[in-house]
C-alpha angles and dihedrals in degrees: 000000000000090000091054093048092049090047091051092049092050092048091048091050091048092048091048092054092048091049089050088053090052091050089048091056090055099040107038114095103221142026096257095054092044091053093047096054097038098048092050097042097045092046091053092043092052090046092055092047091050089049089053089051091052091049094047095047106032096186118131094237094051094043090049092050092048091051093048092048091049093047091048092051093046090053101040105037096064092044092050092048090049092051092048091048091050091050090049092050092049089048088054098244101178122251119231110279091240096050107134101218140358103214093189096053111121090000101072119074106211094195098055096024091229128140125214117230117265112267117246111263116212134183093267091067115102137186133082093292097028087252100124124077118241115260094221138024113280115253118252126206092247091056091054092057095246 
């Protein structure tokens, strides 16, 4: 009885995550956001469904297979999404017009497919993402007469 209820809850959670992934495909405005929500949601959904399988059939062979399948999906889905996103970025698939920042802009060489290291961000940087240089020298305590 408890085993059946736990199995039902896990299947419902898994199905809910997969439905959310399907809605994300339809609602998200660009490829990168669609991939982000679908890879996370389907991986979690599949993990819950595999957990339900392991709870429903508590044999060592089935539990081991469910764990291996879940581990494989958790390792490969994010890597696959990353590779597809990288190929899309190199192919110049446009970002959504309201995207806040393109962190690879002017740092990613599309010809050689190399990325410059991230610049060092110090306390004098301003802006929402600390990506704009300060317009004046930062004040020090000795300048303030303290």
